[in-house]
Each structure stands twice: as C-alpha cells, then as structure tokens.
N, C-alpha and C positions, 0 to 999 in steps of 0.2 A: 554455510557462509557466515563467518564471524563479522559482526558489525561493531564499530566503535560507538561510544556514547554519542559523538557528534553525528555519525551516520544514522543512528536510530532517531535522534531528534529531528534531523532533516527529513526523514521519511514520514515522521509524524506531522511535520509542517506541510509536507506534500498532501497528506490526507486532509488536513484542515483547509488548505487552499481549494481542494476539489469540493469539499462540503460547502464552501462559500460561493461556489459557482464559478471559480476562476480556473481556466484551463492552464495548467503549468507548462504545456507544450503545444501552443496554438499552431494551426496550420497556415493561416492566412499571412500574407507578406507584411513586412513593416518597412515603410519607405524611409531610406536614409539619404539625407541631402548634404551632409558635410561630415568632417572628421575632426578629431581633437587637435591634431597638429595644424590643420587649416585655420582653425579658430585662433590658436595661440600665435600663428604667424601673421594673421591679417587683422586682428582686433587690437586697437579700436579704429584703425583706418577704415575698416569695412563694417557696416552694421550687420548684425546677425539677429534679426527680429523673430524669425520663425525657423529655428533649427530643429532638426530631427536626427538623433544619434542612437546607436545601439552598441552595447558592449557589456562587459562584466562589472559588477560591483566589486571594488578592490578594497574599500575601507568605508566605515560609517562612523559619524559622530551625531548621535541623537540627543537633541537638546529640547525636550518638551514638545512644543507645537511646531518647531522648525528643526531641520536636520541638514547636515552636510554629508556628502558621500563622494567617493572618487570612482569615476567611470573609466574603464580602459577599453578602447577599441583597437583596431588593427594598427593605427598610426601612433597611439600613445595614450596618455591619461589626461583627464580634465575634471575639475571639481564641479559638482552639481549641488544646487541648493533647493531644498524642498520645504514648503510650508503646508501645514495641515489643511488650511482653508482653501488653498489653491487646488490641491488634489481632491478635496472633498467639499465642494461649494454648497452642498445641501446639508441638512441636519445630520445625516448619517456620516460619521467620521471614521467608520470602521476600516476603510481602506488604508488610511494613514496609521491609525492607532493599533490595528491588528495586523494587517497585511504587511505594510512596510516595516513597522517597528519590531514585529514578533515573528513573522513567517518568511521574510526574505533574509538571505544570508550572503556573506562574501562568496563570490564565485557565480552567483546567479546572473543570468543574462537578461537584461532589460532593454526596452526601447523607451526613449524619452523625447518629449518635445518641449520647447520653451524659447527663451531669449537670453542672449549673452550680456553680462554686466561685470563690473569690477567690484569686489568686496571692499570693505573699509580697510582691510589689510593689504589691498592692492592685488589680490589674486583674481585672475580671469576665471569666471565661473558661468554656469548655465542655471538660470532661474527656471525651474521646471513647472510647466503648466499641466502636463499629463505624464503618466508613467504606466508602462505595460510590461508584465512578466512575459518573457519570450522562452525561457528555458530554466527550469529549476535544477540547481546543482546538488547532487546527493552525496558527493564527497567533498570534504573541506580541502581547499588548496593549502599547500605549505605556506605559512605566514612568513614572508620575507620583510623585515622591518629595516628602515634606514634612520639613523640618527646623525646629527652633526656635532662634532666636538668643539671645544673652545677655539681651536685654530681654523674652524670651517671645513675640516675634513669629513667627508661622508663615510659613516661606518655602517656596514651591512650586518644584520643579525639574522641567524637561522637561515642562511642562504641555501637554496636548493642547488647544491654543488656536487653531490655524489655522482661521478661519471656514469656508473651503471644505471642508477635511477634516471638520470637525465636522458640517456640514450634510449632506455626501455620505455620511458614515459615522456616522449618528446612533446606530446600535447600539453603536459604540465610545464615542462621546461620553457616552452614558448610563451606561456601565460605569465609565469612568475619571473622569468628572466627575459624580458622583451629585447635586450641587447643581442640575444642569440639570433633573432630574426635577421639582424644586419648581415651576418655572414652569408645566409641563404639568399638574401636579396642581392648581395654583391655577386654571388655565384651566378645567379640568373643574368645579371647585368653583363658578366664576363662572357657567358655563352651567347647572349644576344649580340655582343660586340663582335665576337668571332664569326657568328653566322652572318651578320651584316657584311663583314669584310669579304667572306667567301662568296656571298651572293653578288657583291659589287664586282668581283672578278669574273662573274658569269658562270660559276660552277653550279652544278645541279645537285640539290639535296635529294637523296634516295633512301630507300629502306631495303635491307637484305635479310635473309632468314636468320632467326634466332635459334631454331631447332635445325640442326644440320646432321646429315648422315655420316659425315667425316669432319673432324675438327682440324683446323689448320690456321696458318697465318701468324702463329706465335709458338714459343716454347713454353707450354703450360699443361697442367693436368686438367682434363675437362670434368664437368658434371655429366653423368650418364642418366638417361631416362629411356622409356620404352613406349613406342606407339602401338596401341593395341590393334587398331584396324589393319594397319600395314604389317603388323607383327615384325617390327624391326627396331633395333637399337638406334637412338638418336642422342645427340650431344648438344648441350647448351654451348653456344659459340664462345670461343676464347678470343676471336678476332673477326673482323669483317673482310680482311684483306683479299682472300681468294675470290670472293663474290664480287667485290668492287673491281678487281682486275678483269673479271669476266665482262663487266660492263664497258671497260676500256676496249677490250677485244671487240665488243659489239658496236663500237663507233663513237661512244661518248668521249668528249675531249677532256672533261673534268667532272668528277663526281665526289661527293663527300657525304658522311653520315655521322650524326651524333647518336651513339648506340650504347645499349646496355650489354656488357660482356661479362662472362662468368669464368672464374678460374678456381679450381678446387685446391687451393693452396693455403698456406698459413695465414693467420690473422694477426695484425699488429696495428700500431697507430699510422702505418703507411699502407696497409693492405686491407681491403674488404673483398670477400669472394664475389660480390656483385659490384661492378664499378662502371663508370661512364667513360667512353672513349670517343674522340673525334678522329675519323680517318679521312684522308684526302688523297686522291690519285689524279694526276694531270699528265696527259699525253704530251710527248715531244719535249719533256723537261728532264733535268737531272738533279742530283742531290745538292749541288752547289746553288742552283736556282731555288730549291726548296728551303735551304738555310736562310736565304734572304727573305723568303715569304714568312717563315716562322718568326724571325726578328721583327718584321713589320707588323704582323698580326698581333703578337703578344704585346709589343710596345703600344699598339693602339688600344688593346684591352686594358692595360694598366692605366693609360691616359684617360680612357672613358670612365673607369671605375674611381680613380683617385684624383684626376685633374693634374697628375704628374706621372713621370715614369719611375720615380723613386718610391719604393714601398718599404715600410718598416716591418721586418719579419724577425720576431724575437729580439735579440740584441743587435741585429744587423740591419743596415739599410741597403736593400737590393735595388739596383738601377737597371731597368729593362731597356734603356736607350741604346739604339744601334750605334756602332757594331758591337757584337759580343765577342769574347775571347774564343780562340780556336786552338785545339791540340789534336794531333793524331792520337789514337789509343796508345801506341808504342811510346810516343813522346811523353804522354801523361804518366805512364808507368815508370819510364826512365826518370822523369822529373821528380816524382814523389818517392821513388825507392832507390834510385841510383843504379838500377839494373836494366840492361838492355835485353829484352826477351824476344826481339824480332826474329832471331834465327833459331830459337829453341824448338826441339821436338817435345813430344809428350813426356818422355822420361826426364828431360832437363827441366821442364815446367813443374813436374812433381817435386823435384829437388828444390826448386826455387820457392814453391809453396811452403816446404818444410823450413827453409831458411828464414822466410818472412813470417812464419807461424800463421799461414793462411789455411783455414779448414778446407778439407777436400775428402772425397771418397773414391772408391774403385770404379764407380759408374761414370765418372767424369772423363770426357774426352778432352782434346786439346782446347777446343773452344770454351768449354765450361771452366777449365782451369784458368785461362786468361781472364775470363769474366770474374772469377773469384778474386784474383789478384787485384783487378781494377776496382771491384766493389769494396774490398777491404782496405786498400791502400791509397786510392785516388778519390773516389766519390766523397768521403768524409771531409775532404779539403776544398771542395768546389762549392763556394757560396754564391758568387756572382754568376749570372747566366753564362754558360760556357758550352761550346760545341766540341764534342769528342768525335773525331772522324776516322775513317779508314780502318775498319775492323778486320780481323783475320777471317778468312773465308769460312772456317769451321764454325764460327759464331753466328753466321748469317745465311741460312740456307735459301733465302728468297731474294737476296741482293745480288746485283750485277758485279762481276769481277772488275777490279780497279783497272782503269784504262792504261795506267803506267806503272803500277806497283804489284808485281806478282805475289800471290798468296793473300792479297787483301781484297776487300769489297768496298764499293762506294756506298758507305753507310755513315750516318751521324746520329748521335743522341745529344739532346740538350740536357745538361745537368744544372740544377739550380737549388740552392739551399740544401746541398748534399744528396739530392735525389734526382733521378731521371724524371723529366716531365714530357719528353717526346722522343720518338724514334723514327728514322726516315731512311729511305734507300733510293738509289738509282735502281729501279726494279729489274730483276732478272726476267728477260723475255726470250731467252734461248731455251726451247723445250727440252733439248737433249741434255744440256747442262743441268737444267732443273730436275730432270728425272734422276740423274746421277746423284744430285744433292739429297733428294728424297730417299734414295736407296741407302746413302750413308747414314741418314737419320734412322732408318729402319734398323741398321746395325747397332746404333746406340741404344735403341729401344730394346733390342735383344740382350744388351749388357745390363739392363735394369733401369735405364733412364726413362722415368715416367713422363717427362716433359718433351721427349723426342717427337718430332712431327711424323704424321702419317703420310702415306703416298696417295695422293688424290688424282685418280686417273682422269676424271672429267676435267679437272683444272688443267692437266697436262694436254688433254685434247684441245681445250680452248687455246692454249699457247701455240699449239701446232697449226691452228688457223692463222696465227700471227697477231702479236700484241705490239703496238708501237713502243718506241722508247718512252718510258714513263717514270715520273718521280712520285713516290708514295710517302705518306706521313701518318703517324699515329700519335695523338696527344692524350695523355691521361688527364681528363678534366678534373677529377677529384684532387689529384696531386697539384695541379696548377692552381685550383681554387684554394688549397691549403696555403700556398705561398701568397697569393694575391689578397687573401683575407686575413693573413697573419694568424692562422689556426695551427695549433701544435699537433692535432690528431685528425686523421681522415674522417673519424666519426663525427667531428665537429662541422663537416661540410656535407654530410649525408644525413638526410632527414631521419631515416630509420635504418641505422647500421645493423648488420647481422649480430645477433646476441645468442648466447647459450639459453636453452629453455629455462624459464623461470621456475625455481624450485617451489613446489607447493608448500604453503605454510602449514605446518603441523602444530596443533595445539600442545602447549606444555602442561604437564601435570603440576599439582602443588609441590610434589617432591622435587621436580625439576627446578622450581624457583627456590625451594629451601636449600638445595645443594649450593646455590650461589651465595647463601648466607642471608637470604631475604626472610625477615620475620613473618610467621604465618598470618598474623593479623593485618599485614600489609598486602597480602596476595589478593584479597577481594578488591582492594582499591586499584591495584595494577590491572586486574581483569576488567574492571569498570572503565578504565582508560582505553580499552580496546586492544591491549597488549596481550597477544595470544601465544607468543613463542619467545624463546630465549634470543633467537636471532633478531626478532623485532625489538626486543628490549635493548639489545646492545647497539642498535642503530641510533638510539636516541641519545642526545648529549646529556651528560649528568646534570648540568645546570637546569635544562629544560624539564627533565624528569622530576627534579627536586621541586620545581614550581608547580608542575602538573599534579604531583602527588599531594602536595599541600592543599591545592585548590579543591581536588576531588575529595580529600578527607573531610574538608569543611562541608562540601555539598552533600556528602553522605552522612553528615552529622556524627562523625566518629571522633569526637573530641577526646575520648578516652584513649584513643590509639596515638602513641607517640610518633610524631613525624620523623622520618629518617633524616640524618644529617647528610650534607653533600659528600663528606668523606665516606660515609657508609654506602652511598649509592655508587661512588667511584670504585669501591671495593667489589661491587657486584659485576662491574664491567671487566675486571681482570681475567 
C-alpha cells in the first residue's frame, strides 16, 4: 500500500493521539441539538446559548492563543471560534497547543459545544467551550477553494469535478461538493410526493420478487444467476408487471411498487443497468384514464419540489402543467418525417429505414423497426411533456388491442426532454390473445432478438382465471429525477452508479518517469509527494504540481536541485 506524505503524517498524528489517551474513534454518542443552517436562519432572533454540533473541519486559521475554523455538518457550514483558555482552563494547555494545533486535520470529524455570537466582521460564529474528536480522517480531502474577483464573481479553484472520481468516490463528492446533495434530496422529495399521491388514491404499496424463474414485463436482456439449493436458473427482474397483474387477478383494485429493476444492456448517461421504476396497476380503468393520472401526479411532484410547474432543464424551461400535448405514434412519425408508415409491412419499413438513414439489423421485426424510426426521428424533437399513443401491436405484446383502430394497441408513452419517462397500457386480459403474442415473441427470439419476451405459463394460467379490465403504468424514476433536478446524466441522480472495476495502481519505475523527460534528481521529490504512477501524475494539474514540487523541494532541503518550470511540467503531460 503506497501512502502519500500527507497520509503518513496523519497516521503519525493518529499514533500521537492514542499516546495522549485520546480515542480517535470513540464509541459513545454525541448529542446534537442544532444544525448550521438553523443557526444561520434564526440568529440573532433566537438565542443559541448552549449549542451542540458535529461535523467535519473544512478549514483552519490558527492565530496563537485563539483560532478560527469552519465546521461542515449535513446542512451546511458555520464558523467556529476557539480560545486556548476556554478549551484548557487548567494549567495544562496541551489539548489546544498539541491536539488542536498539530494533531487535528481538515476532514476530521469533531463534536463541539458553545454559544453563538457575531464577530467584529459581522460573521455568525460559535464560540466553543468544549471540543471532542469523533473520527480521525486518514486521507486528505481534495482542497476546493473559492475566491471572489473584483466584480464579486465566485471563482472555484481545484474543484473535485472529474466525473469518474465523483461517481466512484461519491462519499468524497458529497463532502467537497455539498450542492450535489440537493439533487438527491429533491429526488427523495419527488418519490415522496408520488407515493403520497398514490396513497391518497387508496392504492396499496406492495413488494414482488426480484429473483424470478422467468423474466418478463418488458423487452430487455436479463441478468442471470443460479440458486444452489433449488439447482435452478433465476433472473433479476426486468420489470414487475406480470407479478403485479397477478395481484389484480387476486382481487386487489389498485397496487403499486417502487422497485429496483435490472437490465443487462448498454450504459450511457441515460442508462444504468440497475434502475428504479414505479409501476401501478388499477382495475376497471383504461389508458385514457391513466394519462390523466400521470399528468396530475407529475404536475404535483414538480409543484411540491419547486413551488411551480415550470422547471429549468438545460437551456429549456419545461412546463408540467396539464394538459400535455398528445400525438399517436403514426402521427408523430408523419409529423417529423413527412412519411406515413401506418400501412407498411416489414419490407417497406426496412426500405423506409434506409431512406431515413435509421440504423437496423436483420433480427428486428416490424415493431422494432417502427421503434427505431420513432427513436431516431421523433424523440429528439420532443422537449415539452408529450403523450405518444396508439402503438402498433407488434411493439406491445402485453397491451390490449385498440378498441377502434385495427393493428394498434391502447398504449402511451410520455416523452419529456427527448427521452421516455413512462409507459402505460390498457392491459391485455385476453389469455388466448396473450398466448399468441408470447408465441410471436418466441419466434423473434429464435431470430436472435435477445430482448424478446419469454412465455410465462403461470401468468397465462392467472389470466385464464380472469383479470378485470386494467390500466397499467411504469415510470422510470431515475429519468424523471434527471428532468426534475436539471441533471444531465443519470449518474448524477444515482448515489452509486455502476462503474468499471478500478484499475489497480501499479508503481512506475525511475525509467518510466525519465521517459517523460523528468530529470532524475526530481524523481525522489515526485515520489515523496505520493505520486506512484504515470497515470496518477497526469491527473494532476500542471500548476498544482508546480507548486507542490517547489514546496516539497524546500521541505526536503534540496536547494541544489533546480525547480522545474511550468512549461517543463506541461511537457511531461503530453
């Protein structure tokens, strides 16, 4: 395990703390009675005489017998003021002189008590009467600094912005970029708003199996696993649909589930293999009724989150106020391409794809081809929330045939900000028709379609007992959260998105550094900074490395070694 100089120093501080009889990781509780934002919001109107807070040290200004520091808790930051004689009322001043000044670091978690006051510069602060170490940080946090220019603009330096680092080390991201928390708090607010709405309608929240003997309910490739005791293959669910419909058969009038689903598909800023979906099924309703429910529920969520139905998303302002625009799928394709595909067979559709330069392959049947045309030529143009209705039957094996339009089904998708956010049907409850549709899917599977549905005999048996007319809905919670939090990537609304395995850091040799043009006398200084690999070296900004090398050269008393120029360092990075 390679340790940087800072990591070595912090471990030495840890040992010193233990020698002084201070437990760096105490077990007993620390009572917290307020938060930073509460103090900022209510002081001076409310007196805060005996406050107790806990959080991380984010900065320090040591000034002899008194010091200032910044404490960050879950809610925000607040300045704290420490005096040596307050912390050490006896003759022994070592807690302040040694522990606070020398052995505590930025990132350490402390608990403090004291009272709130305003400094001479007008900053609300806490005058500390006691301080306790709650957890010693052994790794230094990325130092994110803010300065203000002459015009009053805040400039951020050395921000922790690399996407891979942020997603892989979300725990660091949340500490040094507190604004990141806002998206996740708003996501929870959105889910709570939807759950509140569904509960008010009287629908029952349920749980259905994640491990399933057959996958179904969507067109997707599953993850496969094996149950040792039963000696059988199981699949992580791609949807909840078929189990929730079984509950409708069983007599429940309305059931819903916020669930984790899994699809073994590509990854992008719109796709994560593990995602959250809300599914709802209500007996004796149809897709027209469900459209109204979706409008009402999402309008409420936007209002609850933002106090308005208008949400800024990128360069657009999206308005979730009812009613939303509505197109049939064929109308949408005709509107955006000028081509009427409503009467085309598979051959004609393939020719149309060629004409429109829409990608396709031999495994695609009629439904997939239509879906490709819509996805390529229509979706990118749909910014405001829009319902696309009346899909071809080939695209929707679980939806009821349209009551008045042959060849179509009663299905809609809501498209917003160029992406689907929900999918809904008048659910197919004819068991004979359902069996025929499953068999057609099996034929597509034989042609090589890995996303074709399987034939679920138990589900068909349930339908044969009789399922009432039902409206069903699936909402992609992550996609909807992206829109309602103005996030450009799905990874920004998932705490821990799926990542490629982290490559083990292999140490570079002196020759490896010399190949970059680094002088041999500089290599010990680079290693002393904890830089063990070429990849690690190239992640550092040249200006920061210039300053770090200069500082470490002085610390190592290597005045005879000529410091590299900024241009020299930039040459290493090429």
